[in-house]
Structures are given as C-alpha cells and as structure tokens.
N, C-alpha and C positions, 0 to 999 in steps of 0.2 A: 607735042605730046608731053599729057600731062603725067607723072610722077609723083607717086605714095611713100608714105610710109605710117605706120600706128606701133602703138608700144601700151602699156598698163602695167602697173608695177606697183605689189599691192605692200601694204603699210603694214601697220602693227597694233591693229584692229584683228588681222586675219583672216579676212570674209571680204574678199577686192568688191565695192560696191561702185565701183566703176566698170564702165563699157567702151570699146572703142569699133566703128564699121568705117568701109569705105568698100561703095557697091559700085560700078563701069557698067554704064549704057553700052550698045552694039556701037551706035557711034563714037563712043568714049569720051563723051558725056560721065562726069565725076559724081556724088553725090557721097558726105561724109557727116558721121556725127561722132560726138562725143555723147555717156551722160555720164552724172555722177550721182551716184545714189545718195539719199538720205538718211543716215543711220547704218550700219553694219550689221541690217534681221538679213537670215539666212532666205527671204521674201525680195530682201532690194539685191544680192547678188542675183540672185537666179533669174530676176526681173529685167535687169543692168540691160544684159547684152539682150532682151528680144525688144528693148524699145529702141536703141543704136541701131540693132538691124531694121528694123521697123522702118527709124528717123531717117536711115541711112537711104533705101529703095526706094522714100516716096520723095526726096529731096530733089534727087537725079532725075527723075521723073517730070516732079511740081512742085519743084523746089523747096528751097526750106523750111520757106513757114508750112506749107504747107506738111511736111517730114516730120518738124514736130509737134504741129496740131493731133496728127491721125495717129502720131504715137503716145501723145498724151490721154487719149479716150482708153486705149488700153490700160489706164488706169485711175482714170477716172468717177471711177463706181466706187462710193465705199462701200469696205469692208470691215473688216473686225478691228483688226488693226489697220489703219487708215493712212499711218508716218509711217509703214517700214519699207511699202514701197514705192515711193516718192522719191523722184528727185529733178535736178536741173537741167543743163542740156544745150549743146551748144552744135547747129547742124551748115552743112556749105554746099552749095552744088557751084561746077566745074564748068561751063561750055569750053567744048573744042572751038570757037568758030568764033570765044571774044577772049577779050585779058581779061582775068579780072575772076572775080570770085564774088556772089552773091551766101550774106552769113548771115544768121537768124539765133537768136540766144533767147533765153528766158531763166532769171538764175547768175549766180555769178560761175561761170562757165564762159574761155576768153577766146578770145578771137585774135591774135596779131598777124602784123602783115612786116614782108623784109623787101626791101627797093634794091638791094647788095649791100646801103651806105647806113641805115637806121632802122631800127628797129621800130613800128607801130603796134601804140594797144588801140582799138578800133570797139572794143564793146565794154560798158560800164555795166558793173556787179549790180544787179534791181537786189541789194541788200540796203536794210536800215542805215547802218552806218555811209555807206555811197548817199542815199538819200541827205544825211548827214551835212555831209561838205558840202553840197550840191548846192547846199542852202546857210553854210556859212558857220556850219559847229565845230570852231576847232579839232585839227587833229585828232589830239590826242583822246579828245572823251566820243570821237568818232568813231575811232578807232574799237572799242567797246562795242560797239552793234553791227559789227561787222558780218559773224553769224546770223544775224537776222535776216531769214529773207524774205523776200517783199513778195514772189512769188512762184514759182514754180512749175514742174511740166501739167503735172496732174489737173492743175486750175489754170492751164495755158488757154490764152482769149488771143484772136488777132490785134486786139487792145497791149496784152500784155506780153506780146512777141517780140522784141523790135527786130529788124532787119538793116543792114547798111551791104554797103558795097567796097568790095577789096580791092584794088588795081593793082595790087603788087606783086609779081611772081611765085611771091613764098608768100602760104599763108598757113598760118601756123595756129591749133584748138589746144586747146591746155584744159585741165581742170584744177583744181584750186590747189591740189597736193604737188602741184607743177609750179602756180605762178607764185603761191606765196610761199614756199621751202624752195626759194633760188632768187637771191639778193639780183634785182633788173639789172645789175649791170651786169652778174655771170649770165643773165639768163639773152643778153646781147652776145658776150660775145662767146656761147654756144653756139648759137642762131650764126654767128657771122667766120667761127668754125667750120659748121657743117654746114653749110647753105645747098653744096650741090649736094647733097645728098640725104635724102627725106628720109629715110629709113633709119642709116645712124644717127639721125639727129632727133627724129623723135626718140630713139634710144637710147639717146645722150641726156633728154632732158627727164626721161623720168628715173637716169641714175643719176641725176646734177641732185634731187630731189633730199634734202636734208632734216631729220628727223628738227620738233620743234624744242623748247627748252621743257626737262623736264620726260621727255626719248619720246615722245609720238610723232610717230609722222603720215601723215596722214593715206591713199590710195595716189595717184596720180600715173596720170596715162594724159596721151600726148595724139594728132595727127598733123601731117605732116603735107597739104600740098603742093609741086612747083608745077608751074605754066614755061613752056619753053627748053 
C-alpha cells in the first residue's frame, strides 16, 4: 500500500510560489510533483499549482521525466514577463507492483530517501554553487553562488532533467524553503520521529523551517510517499 502526504507554508514574501500535488491512478500508481516558482509575483503563485497538477498526473501515467517536460511546455513560450512564471521542480512515480520510486528533477528541489536508519539525499542541486563544489572550489566561495540556477522548468529538456531510482520505502520531496532552512541533523530527526505518518511528516517539515538571518523565511513545501 502506498500512503502519501503533502504540505506547504507561505513564507514572509506573502505570496506562496510553491505548489505540490499527488495523483493516484485506478491501479494505485502514484504520481507526485513539487514545484518551486522563481520569484513571488502573482503569475508565479497562480501558475505553480497548474504546473504541479500537470506534472503529477503525467508522472503517474508516463513517468516523472515526461511529467516535468510536459509541465515545462506550459511556460516555455516567452511572455512580457518571462521570469515571473518560471520554476524548478521535482516529480516522482511509485508503482504498486515495484519497490521504490523513479524521481526526476530540474533545479534545486530535492529528493531524500529513508530506509529506517539513514536519510539519503538522492539529488544534486542544479546551481552554479553546486557545480563549483563538484569542481573543487572551496565551500565558502561556492556558497555565494547557490542562488544561481543553471536550469529551470521552462528550459527543461531530456538533457537537463535528471532521473534517479530511490529504493527506500520512504521518499521525501522538498523545496529549498525546507532543506535550506532546516539543519540536516534536525531534518533527519523529524523524519525518524514521523516516518510512519506521511501527512504528519509533511506538516512537520514545513513547520520546522526557520527564518534566515534578517527574518526572511522562504515558502516551504514537502511531499512524502511511503510504500508498505
């Protein structure tokens, strides 16, 4: 049996640009998507739920890569304000007859797996900062470039959307308002405490996100999928 939960909490910008959707097919297959809009304009907050719904439904039927590429087509046409409706995203499909999930992502949304003992991060952020770290640049210097995205949903192609298989029985998808604003040790403790309650875990993750120095708190969104 596949059980799920998802939650989102608006940040201090007062216009939630995150969205999450979970879609279940008649045979029990689950598709899920988490979208983190770039910016906080009204077009972004209005478009993010549509992107998440599209990606989740297509992911359930055709897989997460197809889900993200289809959602990306909705915002691929240039507009008078092209940056306002763009986003990053992560999507997943969990089949009832297979153990584990297929996950695809573009940008800096993340996927974690929990095997009952260890919390494992399965995605790499598509940012300039992460690219610099991978090439040996000191962490202190690379950190200054973490907000520079190398790709986004509107520019998604087969080559820029990465895919991974997660075999852990618990899958967690997060926006950066969760994983950037919860210390790793705290994140793992929350997961361990609520691993059997997907909705409770999703609620706790978005509630645990704390404000940064200066008081800014990003929109926080999480999707949790448990198999078995």
